[in-house]
N, C-alpha and C positions, 0 to 999 in steps of 0.2 A: 482504443484499440489494444493498448498494452501499457503496463506500468513496470518500470524497472528501477532497481536500486543498485547503484554502483558502490559497493562497500569498499572504502579506502582503508579503514581501520576496523577490524572485526569487533563485534559486540563482546564485552567482557563479563557480562552477567552470568549467573548460574544457568540460565536458559537464554540463548541468543535469538529467540524468536520474536516476531513483531507482526503487527497488523496495520493496515492503512485505511484511514477513515476521514471523517471531517469533524467539525465542531458539534454535530448532532450525535454521531456514533463513532466510536473508535474503530469500528469494523464496517464502515459503509461501503468500502470498495473491495475488501478481502475478508475472508473468514478469519476468526481469531487465530493467532499464531501461524499465519500463512507462510511467512518467510523465515529462513534461518540464516542470520547474518554472522555465522561463526567463522567465516573466512573472507578474505578480500576477493572481490570479483563481482560479477553481475548476478542478481537475483531477479527473476521475472515472475510477475504475479498475474493470476487470473481471478475472476470473480468467484470461482468455485461453483458449488451447486445451490448457494443460498439465493432465494427469490429476491430479497432486498438488494443484494450485491449485483445480481444480474440486471435488475431494473436500473440501478444507479449507473451501470456501465453503458446501458442503452442510450440514456439521455439525462444529462445533468441539469437540463433546463437552461433558462436564460440568465440566471443569477450567478454571481461569483460564489465559489466554494473554497473555504479554507481547508487545506489538507493537513491531516494530523498523522504522525507515525507514532504508534504506541508499542513500546517494548514490553515484553512479558516481565522482565526483571530489571532492577537497577544495575548500573555499570556504565561503561563508556563505550564509545564507538563512533564512527563517522562515515557518512556516505552522501551521495547525491541522488535525489529522487527525480525520475523522469516520467512524465505522462505523455503518451502519444495519443492523439485523438483526431477524429474527422469532424470538422466544424460544419454545423448545419445539417448533419445526417438525420434522417427521420426513419427510425426502425419500427 
C-alpha cells in the first residue's frame, strides 16, 4: 500500500537520493533516485510509472523478499524503513 522511510540522520553524501528494491534489482519497488533523504522526517514512496515497479507493488507472490535500500552516493545516514501491505489481496 505504501513504503515510508523515517530519516533520523540525514544522508551526508553528495546526493542524498536513494531507491528501494530487492536482491534482484536495486529499484524493484521505486524508480532510481526516488527519495531524497537530505533532512530528518518521513519520505513516502510510490512505484512511479515503471511497469516493473507497479507490478511488484500489486503482488509480491508467496515467497519472502529481501529488501535493499540503495543510496546514490556514499556517505552516512540512518532511518527506519516501513512497508504497509494488504495480505492476500488479489489485484
